[in-house]
N, C-alpha and C positions, 0 to 999 in steps of 0.2 A: 767193282764191288767195294762198297764203303762200309767200314766197321766202327765208325765213331760218329755220333749224332748229337745235335743240340737238343737236350731233353726239355728245354724251356720253350721250344717252338713246335707247337702241335701241328698236325696235318688235319685239315678239315675233312669231315665225312664226305662232303661234296667232291673233294679232290680224290679221296679213296675210291669213291664210286665211279668217278670219271676214269680212273685207272682200271678198275674192274670191268668197265664197259669195253675197254680195249681187250681185256683177257677173254671175254666171252665171244670175241670175234676170231679167236684162234681156230685153226683147222682141227677137225676131229674125225677119226675113222667112222664112216657111215653116218656122219653128223650126229654121233652119239652124245657128244657134249657131256661126258662123264666126269665133270670136275665140280668142285665146290670150294668156296673160300670162306674161312673163318677169320674175321678181323678182330684183333685184340688191340683196342685203342684206349683202354682205361688203365691207369696205374695198377689197379687191383688185378685185372686180367693178365697184364704183362708179368707182374710179380709172380702170379700163380704159374704162368708158363715156365718161367725160369726155375721156380721151386720144383716143378714136376719133371723138368728135362735136364737138370744138372746135378752133379754131386753136391749134396748139402744145400742146394738152391743157389749156389754162388758160382756163376760162370768164371772160368779161368782163362788166362792167355788172351787170344784174340777175341773170344766171346765177351770179354768184359766191356769193351766198347759197344758191342751189339746191344747190351742191356740198356743203353741210353736211348735207343730208338723209340720214338713215341708211338709207333705202330708196328705190329707184327701181323702178318697175314699167313695163315696156314693154308697151303695149297693141298687139296685133298682129291684123290682119284677114286672113281667108282667103277670097279671092274664089271659089276653086274649090269650097269647101263650099256656096256659094250656087248656083253654076252646076250642080254635081252634084245638089243637092237639087231644083232646078227642072227637071231632066231626068228626074226620077222620074215614074212613071205617074200619080200623083195630081196632079202639076203640069203635065205634058204638054209642056214645052219641050225636046224631045229634042235639039235642035241646040246647046244650051248657049250660045246667042248672047247675048253681053254687051250688045248693042245693045237688047235688050228691057227693060233696066233703066233707068228714068228718071233714077235717081241711084245711086251705088255704096252700096247698102244694107249691104254687108259692112263698109264704113268707118263708116257711120252707126250701125249696131248696136254696133260696137266702141266708138264714142264714147258711146253710151247706157250700155253696161256700165261704162265708165270713170267716167261721172257717178255711178253708184251707189257706186263706190268713194269718190269725192270726198265725197258726202253721208254715207256711212257713217263716213268718217274724222272728220267733225265730231261725230257721235254718240259716237265712241270717245274724244273729247277730243284728237284729233290735228289736225294741219294738213296741207294738201296743195296741190298745184298741178299743172295739166295743161299741158304744153308740147310743142313739136314738135322733131323732129330735122331740121335743114336738109337739103335734097335732096342736097347735095354730100357729106354724111357718112352717108347711109343705107346704102350698100353696105358701107362699112367697119364700121359697127355690126353689120349683119347677119352679115358675115363673122366679125367678132371674137367673136360670141356664138353662132355656129352656127345662126343663124336660117335656116330653109329659104327658098329663093327664092320659093315660092308665098305667103309671108306678107309683109304690108306693115306697116311701123311707122306706126301712126296717130298715136301720141303717147306721152308718158311722164308718169307720175304720180310726183311726188316726195312723200314721206310721212315724217312725223316729228312731233316735238313742237315747235311753233312758238316762235320767239323774237321780240322786237320787230322790226318790219319797217318799212322806209320805204314810205310810200304812193306808189303809182304816179302819175306826172304825168298819166296818161290820165284819172284820176278827176275832174280839173278839168272835164272835158266834162259831167259830170253824167249821171245815169241818165235814159234816155228814159222819158217818162210813158206810161201805158197808152193815153192818148188819141192817142199818136203811133204805136202799134204794133198797135192793135186795130181791126178792122172787123167789122161784122155784115152779112150779106146781099150786100153789093156793096163792092168795094174802091174807095176813093177814091185818087187819085194821091198816094202818100206823099211825093213830092217837092214837092208844092205844090198 
Protein backbone atom coordinates (compact mmCIF):
# COMPACT_ATOMS: atom_id res chain seq x y z
CA UNK A 1 0.00 0.00 0.00
CA UNK A 2 1.66 3.18 -1.26
CA UNK A 3 0.56 6.56 0.04
CA UNK A 4 2.74 8.96 -1.96
CA UNK A 5 2.56 9.48 -5.71
CA UNK A 6 4.20 11.48 -8.48
CA UNK A 7 1.43 13.97 -9.37
CA UNK A 8 3.18 14.86 -12.63
CA UNK A 9 2.97 11.34 -14.09
CA UNK A 10 -0.56 10.60 -15.25
CA UNK A 11 -1.92 7.10 -15.71
CA UNK A 12 -3.48 6.55 -19.12
CA UNK A 13 -7.12 5.56 -19.44
CA UNK A 14 -5.92 2.56 -21.42
CA UNK A 15 -3.95 1.39 -18.37
CA UNK A 16 -6.90 2.09 -16.05
CA UNK A 17 -9.21 0.08 -18.28
CA UNK A 18 -6.70 -2.76 -18.50
CA UNK A 19 -6.71 -2.91 -14.69
CA UNK A 20 -10.50 -2.82 -14.54
CA UNK A 21 -10.61 -5.66 -17.10
CA UNK A 22 -8.86 -7.67 -14.40
CA UNK A 23 -11.40 -6.53 -11.81
CA UNK A 24 -14.38 -7.79 -13.76
CA UNK A 25 -12.80 -11.25 -13.83
CA UNK A 26 -13.18 -11.52 -10.04
CA UNK A 27 -15.46 -14.22 -8.64
CA UNK A 28 -18.94 -13.22 -7.54
CA UNK A 29 -21.71 -15.14 -5.81
CA UNK A 30 -24.14 -16.48 -8.40
CA UNK A 31 -22.12 -14.63 -11.03
CA UNK A 32 -24.03 -11.56 -9.83
CA UNK A 33 -21.16 -9.18 -10.65
CA UNK A 34 -22.64 -6.51 -8.39
CA UNK A 35 -19.79 -4.05 -8.61
CA UNK A 36 -19.21 -0.75 -10.31
CA UNK A 37 -16.13 1.45 -10.52
CA UNK A 38 -16.12 5.25 -10.68
CA UNK A 39 -12.81 6.60 -11.97
CA UNK A 40 -11.73 10.08 -10.94
CA UNK A 41 -8.78 10.96 -13.15
CA UNK A 42 -9.13 14.71 -13.57
CA UNK A 43 -7.79 17.25 -11.09
CA UNK A 44 -11.27 18.74 -10.68
CA UNK A 45 -12.85 15.37 -9.82
CA UNK A 46 -10.07 14.40 -7.40
CA UNK A 47 -10.21 17.80 -5.69
CA UNK A 48 -13.98 17.45 -5.35
CA UNK A 49 -13.52 13.96 -3.84
CA UNK A 50 -11.14 15.28 -1.18
CA UNK A 51 -13.40 18.27 -0.52
CA UNK A 52 -16.37 15.95 0.03
CA UNK A 53 -14.60 13.30 2.11
CA UNK A 54 -12.27 15.17 4.46
CA UNK A 55 -12.63 17.80 7.16
CA UNK A 56 -12.36 21.18 5.46
CA UNK A 57 -11.36 19.46 2.21
CA UNK A 58 -7.80 18.97 3.38
CA UNK A 59 -6.59 15.45 4.15
CA UNK A 60 -4.35 15.13 7.16
CA UNK A 61 -1.68 12.68 8.24
CA UNK A 62 -1.20 9.71 5.96
CA UNK A 63 -3.95 10.90 3.58
CA UNK A 64 -1.88 13.93 2.56
CA UNK A 65 0.29 11.83 0.26
CA UNK A 66 -2.78 10.09 -1.10
CA UNK A 67 -3.96 13.42 -2.46
CA UNK A 68 -1.07 13.32 -4.95
CA UNK A 69 -2.45 10.20 -6.69
CA UNK A 70 -3.42 11.02 -10.28
CA UNK A 71 -6.25 8.46 -10.20
CA UNK A 72 -8.85 7.53 -7.61
CA UNK A 73 -11.16 4.60 -8.30
CA UNK A 74 -14.26 4.30 -6.13
CA UNK A 75 -15.21 0.64 -5.73
CA UNK A 76 -18.98 0.38 -5.38
CA UNK A 77 -21.15 -2.61 -4.48
CA UNK A 78 -24.73 -3.26 -5.54
CA UNK A 79 -26.62 -5.40 -3.03
CA UNK A 80 -29.72 -5.43 -5.25
CA UNK A 81 -27.80 -7.22 -8.02
CA UNK A 82 -27.30 -10.13 -5.59
CA UNK A 83 -30.80 -10.11 -4.13
CA UNK A 84 -32.27 -9.97 -7.64
CA UNK A 85 -29.97 -12.72 -8.92
CA UNK A 86 -30.84 -15.08 -6.08
CA UNK A 87 -34.56 -14.45 -6.61
CA UNK A 88 -34.26 -15.95 -10.10
CA UNK A 89 -35.66 -19.46 -10.70
CA UNK A 90 -32.28 -21.23 -10.77
CA UNK A 91 -31.49 -19.89 -7.29
CA UNK A 92 -34.98 -19.99 -5.79
CA UNK A 93 -34.90 -17.31 -3.09
CA UNK A 94 -37.94 -15.47 -4.41
CA UNK A 95 -38.34 -13.34 -1.28
CA UNK A 96 -35.02 -11.43 -1.77
CA UNK A 97 -34.43 -11.85 1.98
CA UNK A 98 -31.07 -10.33 2.89
CA UNK A 99 -31.02 -12.42 6.08
CA UNK A 100 -30.24 -15.53 3.99
CA UNK A 101 -26.76 -14.20 3.34
CA UNK A 102 -24.20 -15.16 6.03
CA UNK A 103 -22.05 -12.16 5.07
CA UNK A 104 -22.53 -9.30 2.57
CA UNK A 105 -21.06 -10.97 -0.52
CA UNK A 106 -21.78 -7.83 -2.57
CA UNK A 107 -19.12 -6.03 -0.51
CA UNK A 108 -16.76 -9.03 -0.37
CA UNK A 109 -16.89 -9.57 -4.12
CA UNK A 110 -16.26 -5.86 -4.74
CA UNK A 111 -13.26 -6.14 -2.42
CA UNK A 112 -11.94 -9.12 -4.39
CA UNK A 113 -12.37 -7.20 -7.65
CA UNK A 114 -10.46 -4.31 -6.06
CA UNK A 115 -7.66 -6.64 -5.03
CA UNK A 116 -7.21 -7.64 -8.67
CA UNK A 117 -6.74 -3.95 -9.52
CA UNK A 118 -4.14 -3.62 -6.75
CA UNK A 119 -2.23 -6.70 -7.94
CA UNK A 120 -2.50 -5.64 -11.57
CA UNK A 121 -1.13 -2.21 -10.70
CA UNK A 122 2.07 -3.83 -9.44
CA UNK A 123 2.41 -5.74 -12.71
CA UNK A 124 2.00 -2.44 -14.60
CA UNK A 125 4.78 -0.78 -12.56
CA UNK A 126 2.28 1.34 -10.65
CA UNK A 127 1.64 1.93 -6.98
CA UNK A 128 -1.74 1.77 -5.29
CA UNK A 129 -3.56 1.78 -1.98
CA UNK A 130 -7.04 0.72 -0.87
CA UNK A 131 -8.70 2.96 1.71
CA UNK A 132 -12.16 3.75 2.98
CA UNK A 133 -14.46 6.74 3.00
CA UNK A 134 -15.52 7.55 6.59
CA UNK A 135 -19.24 6.92 7.26
CA UNK A 136 -19.93 10.62 7.93
CA UNK A 137 -18.76 11.50 4.39
CA UNK A 138 -20.36 8.68 2.39
CA UNK A 139 -23.61 10.54 1.59
CA UNK A 140 -21.78 13.68 0.46
CA UNK A 141 -19.49 11.67 -1.81
CA UNK A 142 -22.39 9.76 -3.31
CA UNK A 143 -24.34 12.96 -3.84
CA UNK A 144 -21.36 14.84 -5.25
CA UNK A 145 -20.66 12.22 -7.89
CA UNK A 146 -24.22 11.16 -8.73
CA UNK A 147 -23.78 7.68 -7.26
CA UNK A 148 -27.20 5.97 -7.06
CA UNK A 149 -28.55 5.25 -3.59
CA UNK A 150 -28.49 1.47 -4.22
CA UNK A 151 -24.68 1.48 -4.49
CA UNK A 152 -22.36 1.47 -1.48
CA UNK A 153 -18.83 2.84 -1.46
CA UNK A 154 -16.78 -0.16 -0.33
CA UNK A 155 -13.48 1.62 -0.72
CA UNK A 156 -11.24 3.74 -2.91
CA UNK A 157 -8.14 2.71 -4.83
CA UNK A 158 -5.50 5.39 -5.26
CA UNK A 159 -3.36 4.75 -8.30
CA UNK A 160 -0.23 6.27 -9.79
CA UNK A 161 3.53 6.12 -9.94
CA UNK A 162 4.88 5.82 -6.43
CA UNK A 163 7.36 8.16 -4.81
CA UNK A 164 9.41 7.42 -1.69
CA UNK A 165 7.01 6.82 1.13
CA UNK A 166 7.41 6.73 4.90
CA UNK A 167 6.88 3.30 6.39
CA UNK A 168 3.78 2.81 8.44
CA UNK A 169 4.35 2.58 12.17
CA UNK A 170 2.00 -0.40 12.14
CA UNK A 171 4.70 -2.45 10.41
CA UNK A 172 6.60 -2.59 13.72
CA UNK A 173 4.06 -5.19 14.79
CA UNK A 174 5.55 -7.60 12.26
CA UNK A 175 3.77 -9.97 9.95
CA UNK A 176 2.01 -12.89 11.62
CA UNK A 177 3.54 -16.21 10.75
CA UNK A 178 1.71 -19.00 8.99
CA UNK A 179 1.83 -21.00 12.21
CA UNK A 180 -0.35 -18.29 13.78
CA UNK A 181 -3.03 -18.22 11.09
CA UNK A 182 -3.21 -21.75 9.67
CA UNK A 183 -5.01 -24.80 11.00
CA UNK A 184 -5.76 -28.17 9.43
CA UNK A 185 -8.70 -30.35 10.35
CA UNK A 186 -9.61 -28.65 13.61
CA UNK A 187 -9.17 -25.16 14.87
CA UNK A 188 -7.13 -24.50 17.95
CA UNK A 189 -8.03 -21.41 19.94
CA UNK A 190 -6.01 -18.69 18.15
CA UNK A 191 -5.97 -16.57 21.32
CA UNK A 192 -4.13 -19.05 23.35
